[in-house]
C-alpha positions as CSV (number, residue, x, y, z in Angstrom):
1,M,0.0,0.0,0.0
2,K,2.8,2.4,0.9
3,S,4.5,1.5,-2.5
4,S,1.3,2.3,-4.3
5,N,0.9,5.6,-2.6
6,R,4.5,6.5,-3.4
7,N,4.0,5.7,-7.1
8,L,0.8,7.7,-7.2
9,S,2.7,10.7,-5.8
10,R,5.4,10.4,-8.4
11,G,2.7,10.3,-11.1
12,D,1.1,13.4,-9.7
13,G,4.5,15.1,-9.7
14,R,5.1,14.3,-13.4
15,R,1.7,15.6,-14.3
16,L,2.3,18.8,-12.4
17,G,5.6,19.2,-14.1
18,N,4.0,18.7,-17.5
19,A,1.3,21.2,-16.7
20,A,3.9,23.8,-15.6
21,L,5.8,23.2,-18.8
22,I,2.6,23.5,-20.9
23,A,1.7,26.7,-19.1
24,F,5.2,28.2,-19.8
25,M,5.1,27.2,-23.5
26,L,1.6,28.5,-24.1
27,G,2.3,31.7,-22.2
28,S,5.4,32.4,-24.3
29,L,3.5,31.6,-27.6
30,L,0.6,33.8,-26.6
31,L,2.9,36.7,-25.7
32,L,4.7,36.3,-29.0
33,S,1.4,36.2,-30.9
34,L,0.3,39.4,-29.1
35,L,3.5,41.2,-30.0
36,R,3.2,40.1,-33.6
37,A,-0.4,41.2,-33.8
38,R,0.4,44.6,-32.3
39,F,3.4,45.4,-34.5
40,S,2.7,43.4,-37.6
41,P,4.5,45.1,-40.6
42,I,3.2,44.8,-44.1
43,G,5.1,42.0,-45.9
44,K,4.3,39.0,-43.8
45,T,0.9,37.3,-44.1
46,G,-1.3,36.5,-41.3
47,E,-1.4,32.9,-42.5
48,A,2.4,32.7,-42.4
49,M,2.5,34.0,-38.8
50,K,-0.3,31.6,-37.8
51,A,1.6,28.7,-39.4
52,E,4.7,29.5,-37.4
53,E,2.8,29.5,-34.2
54,Q,1.0,26.3,-34.9
55,Q,4.3,24.7,-35.9
56,G,5.7,25.6,-32.5
57,L,2.7,24.1,-30.8
58,R,3.1,20.9,-32.8
59,K,6.7,20.6,-31.7
60,G,5.7,21.1,-28.1
61,S,3.0,18.5,-28.4
62,A,5.4,15.9,-29.7
63,K,7.5,16.3,-26.5
64,I,4.7,16.5,-23.9
65,E,2.5,13.8,-25.3
66,E,-1.3,13.7,-25.1
67,T,-1.8,16.3,-22.4
68,V,-0.7,19.1,-24.8
69,D,-3.6,18.3,-27.2
70,D,-6.1,20.0,-25.0
71,A,-3.8,22.9,-24.4
72,T,-3.2,23.2,-28.1
73,A,-6.9,23.4,-28.7
74,A,-7.3,26.1,-26.1
75,S,-4.4,28.0,-27.5
76,T,-5.8,27.9,-31.0
77,A,-9.2,29.1,-29.8
78,A,-7.5,32.0,-27.9
79,E,-5.5,32.8,-31.0
80,E,-8.6,33.0,-33.2
81,E,-10.3,35.2,-30.6
82,E,-7.2,37.4,-30.6
83,E,-7.4,37.8,-34.3
84,E,-10.9,39.3,-33.8
85,I,-9.6,42.1,-31.6
86,Q,-6.0,42.7,-32.7
87,P,-4.5,43.6,-36.1
88,K,-2.9,40.8,-38.1
89,A,-0.3,40.9,-40.8
90,T,-1.5,42.0,-44.1
91,D,-1.8,39.8,-47.1
92,T,-0.8,42.6,-49.5
93,S,2.3,41.7,-51.5
94,T,5.0,44.2,-50.4
95,S,8.7,44.5,-49.7
96,G,10.2,45.8,-46.5
97,S,9.9,44.9,-42.8
98,S,10.3,46.5,-39.5
99,A,13.6,46.6,-37.6
100,S,14.3,43.4,-35.8
101,V,14.1,43.4,-32.0
102,S,15.4,40.7,-29.7
103,T,12.8,38.6,-28.0
104,A,14.0,39.5,-24.6
105,A,13.8,43.3,-25.4
106,A,10.4,42.8,-26.9
107,V,9.1,41.1,-23.8
108,A,10.5,43.8,-21.6
109,N,9.5,46.8,-23.7
110,H,6.7,45.8,-26.1
111,D,4.7,48.9,-25.3
112,Q,7.6,51.1,-26.3
113,L,8.5,49.3,-29.6
114,P,8.6,51.7,-32.6
115,K,6.0,51.0,-35.2
116,P,7.2,50.1,-38.7
117,V,6.7,52.8,-41.4
118,C,3.9,50.7,-42.9
119,Y,1.7,48.7,-40.6
120,E,-1.8,47.2,-40.4
121,T,-4.2,49.5,-38.7
122,S,-7.1,47.0,-38.9
123,R,-8.0,44.0,-40.9
124,R,-9.4,46.4,-43.5
125,S,-6.7,49.0,-43.7
126,D,-2.9,49.5,-44.0
127,T,-1.3,52.9,-43.1
128,C,2.2,54.2,-43.8
129,E,3.6,57.2,-41.9
130,A,7.0,58.8,-42.4
131,S,8.6,62.1,-41.4
132,G,11.7,63.9,-42.8
133,D,12.5,64.8,-46.3
134,V,9.2,63.8,-48.1
135,R,8.8,64.2,-51.8
136,V,5.5,63.1,-53.5
137,Q,5.6,62.3,-57.2
138,G,1.9,61.9,-58.1
139,R,2.2,60.8,-61.7
140,T,4.2,57.7,-60.7
141,Q,2.3,57.1,-57.4
142,T,5.7,57.4,-55.5
143,V,6.7,59.0,-52.3
144,H,10.5,59.5,-51.8
145,I,11.5,59.7,-48.2
146,R,14.7,60.3,-46.1
147,P,15.2,58.6,-43.8
148,L,13.7,55.4,-45.1
149,E,15.6,52.1,-45.2
150,K,13.4,49.9,-47.4
151,E,10.7,50.1,-50.0
152,W,7.1,49.7,-49.1
153,K,3.9,49.4,-51.2
154,V,0.3,50.1,-50.2
155,K,-3.1,50.6,-51.7
156,P,-4.6,53.5,-49.8
157,Y,-8.2,52.3,-49.5
158,C,-10.0,50.7,-46.5
159,R,-11.2,47.5,-48.1
160,K,-8.0,45.5,-48.6
161,H,-9.8,42.1,-48.1
162,D,-11.9,42.7,-51.2
163,A,-10.1,41.9,-54.4
164,F,-12.7,43.5,-56.6
165,A,-12.5,46.8,-54.8
166,Q,-8.7,46.7,-54.7
167,S,-8.5,46.1,-58.5
168,H,-9.8,49.7,-58.8
169,V,-7.3,51.2,-56.4
170,K,-3.8,52.3,-57.6
171,E,-0.8,51.0,-55.6
172,W,1.6,53.5,-54.1
173,T,5.3,53.0,-53.4
174,L,7.3,54.5,-50.6
175,R,10.9,54.6,-51.7
176,P,14.2,55.6,-49.9
177,L,15.4,59.0,-51.1
178,S,18.5,58.7,-53.4
179,S,20.6,60.9,-55.6
180,S,18.3,60.0,-58.5
181,S,15.2,61.2,-56.7
182,P,13.4,64.2,-58.2
183,H,13.9,67.7,-56.7
184,C,11.1,69.7,-55.2
185,T,9.0,71.9,-57.5
186,V,6.4,72.8,-54.8
187,N,8.0,73.0,-51.4
188,S,6.0,73.0,-48.2
189,S,8.9,71.7,-46.1
190,G,9.3,73.5,-42.8
191,S,5.6,74.5,-42.6
192,G,4.5,71.4,-40.6
193,L,2.2,70.4,-43.4
194,T,1.3,66.7,-43.7
195,A,0.6,65.0,-47.1
196,F,-2.3,62.5,-46.8
197,V,-2.7,60.1,-49.7
198,L,-6.0,58.3,-50.0
199,S,-8.0,56.7,-52.9
200,T,-11.5,57.2,-54.1
201,G,-11.4,54.1,-56.2
202,G,-13.1,50.9,-54.9
203,F,-16.8,51.2,-54.2
204,T,-17.2,55.0,-54.0
205,G,-20.4,56.2,-55.4
206,N,-22.4,54.0,-53.0
207,L,-23.4,56.2,-50.0
208,F,-22.6,53.5,-47.5
209,H,-19.1,52.9,-48.9
210,D,-18.4,56.6,-49.3
211,Y,-18.6,57.0,-45.6
212,T,-17.4,53.6,-44.3
213,D,-14.5,53.1,-46.7
214,V,-13.3,56.7,-47.2
215,L,-14.9,59.6,-45.3
216,I,-14.9,58.3,-41.8
217,P,-11.4,56.8,-42.1
218,A,-10.2,60.1,-43.5
219,F,-11.7,61.8,-40.4
220,I,-10.0,59.3,-38.1
221,T,-6.6,59.8,-39.8
222,S,-6.6,63.6,-40.3
223,R,-8.4,65.0,-37.3
224,R,-5.2,65.1,-35.3
225,F,-3.6,67.5,-37.7
226,H,-6.1,70.3,-37.0
227,G,-6.4,71.3,-40.6
228,E,-2.6,71.3,-41.4
229,V,-3.0,68.4,-43.8
230,Q,-3.4,68.3,-47.6
231,F,-5.5,65.6,-49.2
232,L,-3.8,64.0,-52.2
233,V,-6.5,61.9,-53.8
234,S,-5.6,59.0,-56.0
235,S,-8.1,57.4,-58.5
236,Y,-9.7,60.9,-58.4
237,K,-13.3,61.4,-59.4
238,S,-14.1,65.1,-59.8
239,W,-17.9,64.6,-59.3
240,W,-17.3,62.6,-56.1
241,T,-14.8,65.1,-54.6
242,S,-17.2,68.0,-55.4
243,R,-20.0,66.1,-53.7
244,Y,-18.1,65.9,-50.4
245,L,-16.0,69.0,-50.7
246,Q,-17.6,70.6,-47.7
247,I,-16.4,67.6,-45.5
248,F,-12.9,67.9,-46.8
249,Q,-12.9,71.6,-46.1
250,Q,-13.7,70.9,-42.5
251,L,-10.7,68.6,-42.2
252,S,-8.1,70.6,-44.2
253,N,-7.1,74.2,-44.8
254,Y,-5.7,73.3,-48.2
255,E,-6.9,72.5,-51.7
256,V,-7.8,68.8,-52.5
257,L,-5.5,67.6,-55.3
258,D,-6.0,65.1,-58.1
259,I,-2.6,63.6,-57.3
260,D,-2.4,61.0,-60.1
261,A,-2.7,63.9,-62.7
262,D,-0.2,66.1,-60.8
263,D,3.1,66.9,-62.6
264,E,4.7,68.5,-59.6
265,V,7.1,67.1,-57.1
266,R,5.6,68.2,-53.8
267,C,7.7,68.3,-50.7
268,Y,6.3,68.0,-47.1
269,D,7.6,67.4,-43.6
270,K,5.4,64.3,-43.2
271,A,3.4,61.9,-45.3
272,V,0.5,59.5,-44.4
273,V,-0.4,57.0,-47.1
274,G,-3.6,55.1,-46.5
275,P,-6.4,56.0,-44.1
276,T,-7.2,54.0,-40.9
277,F,-10.4,52.0,-40.6
278,H,-12.0,51.2,-37.2
279,K,-15.4,49.7,-37.9
280,E,-18.5,50.0,-40.1
281,L,-19.8,53.6,-39.9
282,G,-17.9,54.1,-36.8
283,V,-15.0,55.5,-34.8
284,D,-13.3,53.7,-31.9
285,A,-12.4,56.5,-29.6
286,S,-10.0,54.3,-27.7
287,K,-7.8,54.1,-30.8
288,T,-7.7,57.8,-31.5
289,P,-4.9,60.2,-30.2
290,S,-5.5,61.6,-26.7
291,P,-7.9,63.1,-25.6
292,G,-9.7,61.1,-28.3
293,Y,-12.6,61.7,-30.6
294,S,-15.6,59.7,-31.6
295,M,-18.7,59.4,-33.8
296,V,-20.2,62.2,-31.8
297,D,-17.4,64.5,-33.0
298,F,-17.7,63.2,-36.6
299,R,-21.4,64.0,-36.6
300,A,-20.8,67.4,-35.1
301,M,-18.4,68.0,-38.0
302,L,-21.1,67.0,-40.5
303,R,-23.5,69.5,-38.9
304,Q,-20.9,72.2,-39.3
305,A,-20.1,71.2,-42.9
306,F,-23.8,71.2,-44.1
307,G,-25.2,73.8,-41.8
308,L,-27.5,71.4,-39.9
309,E,-29.6,73.1,-37.2
310,R,-30.6,70.3,-34.9
311,A,-28.1,68.6,-32.6
312,A,-30.9,66.8,-30.7
313,A,-34.4,65.5,-31.5
314,E,-36.5,68.0,-29.5
315,P,-39.8,69.7,-30.4
316,S,-39.9,73.4,-31.1
317,G,-40.7,75.7,-28.2
318,D,-43.4,77.4,-30.3
319,R,-46.7,75.6,-29.7
320,W,-47.9,76.6,-33.2
321,D,-44.8,75.3,-35.0
322,I,-45.5,72.2,-37.0
323,R,-42.2,70.8,-35.6
324,R,-43.9,70.3,-32.3
325,R,-45.2,67.2,-34.1
326,P,-42.6,64.6,-34.5
327,R,-41.5,64.2,-38.1
328,L,-41.2,60.8,-39.8
329,L,-39.1,60.5,-42.9
330,I,-39.6,57.6,-45.3
331,I,-36.5,56.7,-47.3
332,S,-38.0,55.7,-50.6
333,R,-36.6,53.2,-53.2
334,K,-37.9,52.7,-56.7
335,H,-35.9,49.8,-58.2
336,T,-35.3,47.1,-55.6
337,R,-36.5,46.7,-52.0
338,A,-39.2,49.3,-52.7
339,F,-42.2,49.9,-50.4
340,L,-45.3,48.8,-52.4
341,N,-47.7,50.5,-50.0
342,E,-45.7,53.7,-49.3
343,R,-48.8,55.9,-49.5
344,A,-50.7,53.8,-47.0
345,M,-47.7,53.8,-44.7
346,A,-47.6,57.6,-44.7
347,D,-51.3,57.8,-44.0
348,M,-51.0,55.5,-41.1
349,A,-48.1,57.4,-39.7
350,M,-50.0,60.7,-40.0
351,S,-52.9,59.1,-38.1
352,L,-50.5,58.6,-35.2
353,G,-49.6,62.3,-35.1
354,F,-46.5,62.3,-37.3
355,D,-45.6,65.0,-39.8
356,V,-44.6,62.7,-42.7
357,R,-42.0,63.4,-45.4
358,V,-40.8,61.1,-48.2
359,G,-37.2,61.3,-49.6
360,E,-35.5,59.4,-52.4
361,P,-31.8,59.9,-52.3
362,D,-29.6,58.9,-55.2
363,V,-26.1,59.6,-56.6
364,S,-27.3,62.9,-58.1
365,T,-28.9,64.2,-54.9
366,D,-27.5,67.3,-53.3
367,V,-25.8,66.0,-50.2
368,G,-26.3,69.2,-48.1
369,K,-30.0,69.6,-49.1
370,F,-30.8,66.0,-48.3
371,A,-28.8,66.1,-45.1
372,R,-31.0,69.1,-43.9
373,L,-34.1,67.1,-44.7
374,V,-32.9,64.1,-42.6
375,N,-31.8,66.4,-39.8
376,S,-35.3,67.8,-39.6
377,A,-36.7,64.3,-38.9
378,D,-37.2,62.6,-35.5
379,V,-37.8,59.1,-37.0
380,M,-36.3,57.7,-40.2
381,V,-37.6,54.5,-41.7
382,G,-36.3,52.6,-44.7
383,V,-35.6,49.1,-46.1
384,H,-32.0,47.9,-45.6
385,G,-29.8,49.7,-48.2
386,A,-27.3,52.5,-48.7
387,G,-30.0,55.1,-48.2
388,L,-30.0,54.3,-44.4
389,T,-26.5,55.7,-44.2
390,N,-28.3,59.1,-44.0
391,M,-28.8,58.2,-40.3
392,L,-25.5,60.1,-39.9
393,F,-27.5,63.4,-40.2
394,L,-30.3,62.5,-37.7
395,P,-30.2,64.5,-34.5
396,A,-29.2,62.8,-31.3
397,G,-32.1,61.0,-29.7
398,A,-33.8,60.3,-33.1
399,V,-35.1,56.9,-34.0
400,L,-33.9,54.7,-37.0
401,V,-36.4,52.0,-38.1
402,Q,-34.7,49.5,-40.4
403,I,-37.0,47.3,-42.4
404,V,-35.1,44.0,-42.8
405,P,-36.0,42.2,-46.1
406,Y,-37.0,38.5,-46.0
407,G,-34.2,36.0,-46.3
408,G,-32.3,35.6,-43.0
409,L,-30.5,38.9,-43.3
410,E,-30.5,39.8,-39.6
411,W,-26.7,39.6,-39.6
412,L,-26.4,42.1,-42.4
413,A,-28.8,44.5,-40.8
414,R,-27.0,44.2,-37.5
415,G,-23.5,44.9,-38.8
416,T,-24.4,47.8,-41.1
417,F,-26.8,49.9,-39.2
418,K,-27.9,48.4,-35.9
419,E,-24.4,48.3,-34.3
420,P,-23.3,51.8,-35.3
421,S,-26.5,53.4,-33.9
422,P,-25.5,53.6,-30.2
423,D,-22.2,55.5,-31.0
424,M,-24.3,58.0,-32.9
425,R,-26.7,58.3,-29.9
426,I,-29.6,57.2,-32.1
427,H,-32.4,54.8,-31.0
428,Y,-32.7,51.7,-33.2
429,L,-35.8,49.7,-34.0
430,E,-36.2,46.8,-36.4
431,Y,-39.1,45.5,-38.5
432,M,-38.6,42.0,-40.0
433,I,-40.4,41.3,-43.3
434,Q,-42.4,38.1,-43.2
435,L,-43.1,35.7,-46.0
436,D,-46.6,37.3,-46.7
437,E,-45.0,40.8,-47.0
438,T,-42.4,40.1,-49.7
439,T,-42.8,39.8,-53.5
440,L,-40.5,36.8,-53.4
441,S,-43.6,34.7,-52.4
442,E,-45.0,35.6,-55.7
443,Q,-41.9,34.7,-57.7
444,Y,-41.1,31.3,-56.1
445,A,-43.1,28.2,-55.2
446,K,-43.9,27.6,-51.6
447,D,-41.4,24.7,-51.3
448,D,-38.6,26.6,-53.1
449,P,-35.4,26.9,-51.0
450,V,-35.5,30.6,-51.5
451,L,-38.6,30.7,-49.3
452,R,-38.2,27.6,-47.2
453,D,-34.5,27.5,-46.5
454,P,-32.7,30.9,-47.0
455,A,-29.6,29.5,-45.3
456,S,-29.0,27.2,-48.3
457,I,-29.0,30.2,-50.5
458,H,-26.5,32.0,-48.3
459,K,-24.2,29.0,-48.6
460,Q,-24.0,29.7,-52.4
461,G,-22.1,32.9,-51.7
462,W,-22.7,36.7,-51.6
463,D,-23.5,37.1,-55.3
464,K,-26.3,34.6,-55.1
465,L,-27.6,36.0,-51.8
466,K,-27.6,39.5,-53.2
467,T,-29.3,38.6,-56.4
468,V,-32.1,36.8,-54.7
469,Y,-32.8,38.7,-51.5
470,L,-31.6,42.2,-52.3
471,D,-32.0,42.7,-56.0
472,K,-35.3,40.8,-56.7
473,Q,-37.3,41.7,-53.6
474,N,-39.9,44.5,-52.9
475,V,-41.9,44.7,-49.7
476,R,-45.4,45.5,-48.4
477,P,-45.2,45.9,-44.6
478,H,-48.3,44.9,-42.7
479,L,-49.8,48.2,-41.5
480,G,-51.0,46.8,-38.2
481,R,-47.6,45.4,-37.3
482,L,-45.8,48.5,-38.6
483,K,-48.1,50.7,-36.5
484,I,-46.9,49.0,-33.4
485,T,-43.3,49.8,-34.4
486,F,-44.1,53.4,-35.1
487,M,-45.8,53.7,-31.7
488,E,-42.6,52.3,-30.1
489,A,-40.7,55.0,-31.8
490,L,-43.1,57.7,-30.5
491,K,-42.4,56.5,-27.0
492,L,-38.7,57.1,-27.4
493,L,-39.2,60.7,-28.4
494,P,-39.7,63.8,-26.1
495,H,-42.4,65.3,-28.2
496,G,-45.6,66.0,-26.4
497,R,-44.3,64.8,-23.0
498,G,-45.7,67.2,-20.4
499,Q,-46.7,69.7,-23.0
500,S,-50.3,70.9,-23.7
501,N,-51.6,71.2,-27.3
């Protein structure tokens, strides 16, 4: 019996020793993963880094036998979760890397490590920043820099995971300054001016992408310069730049340049190539320079740019002013996802006491004029689509009602407009279209997978999903159900509370 107890104790000791070794190895690997994620330079793919870490885990598992299998699974799960919240190395093909740092120094001073010239600011964006002798040669999409040790390449548009979008974005090269580099023809050196290169290629022209891919990232990147930044726009579209010129003028004290068509060699003290993306229609204040700025600041900038009067959804103090009645704005669509009973919807809303307006924004719509219409509203309702991006102009405390088309699109509605709402201080309500409210029920048999099993259509890819549920569908909301939603919206507004008519 004593011998048995002694053997059991030794087995426990071996297991404890293995556990300690496992903990040490996993701790080291996790710390290395964090360091790589935080300071991942352009030039090494996330897949390559992940493969290295998994290879290390496999080597450890061969030595520590079966107990490491569970630990490896836990480490892999932690690594996948880490990728959701930390930048990972880009998959863009570039040359150059950050200066090497010893592992010991990295462990001791990882918060003080210098960032490489080009680095991944999110899974959607790469940004390059350099100071010194900066010479921008727009015709060749080249920035010559001293000091710079290695060449870097970047596409300055916040959708790097989308090959189709990137195919419409020109690549820029950051190159070490040499004796053969061109001389300045327009010299802003010594003025403290920063050159900011960004692209309006990709999906610009779609309101949602205009703000998500370009304008909000431009705000995130340039706000810290307090106007002392010049926008150098690649893949320039004159109509697009004119459309949003008032926003650029809020961010910069200088002319916006069509840099691809520029014959000058422009010299600056600093260059930023590529804007920084945080999230869909959003700003992560924790990632902005101290004291930080947020979507509240972006929306305040929009009000300034377009002369919007209402910061908050409050009724007029004049009892005879029609604005004492809450205003409901219907975002109208004519081609896809259109309301087939729009007039009846408006009549029902008026019966509840709303002052109703209908707006149909498109690419030719005057941005400022439509922004003022949206800003006058207390409730905005529309079917999922780019038009709902106009929520940016709603006053704080207003209500957005998103009509979600049939087809299991809750995830799409959530990521595009539901999740951004709280940061804009906007109330959010959702109305889900049922089978008897969609024209798809008229186009397909009852037992067709389109109606019976939307998930099977989703599995066929985005193009199929979009064609069926976004491009072929119009809706006819049930007025009784929609009335309940509108009444919920009324309860969220201050209109009429404690006031006599």
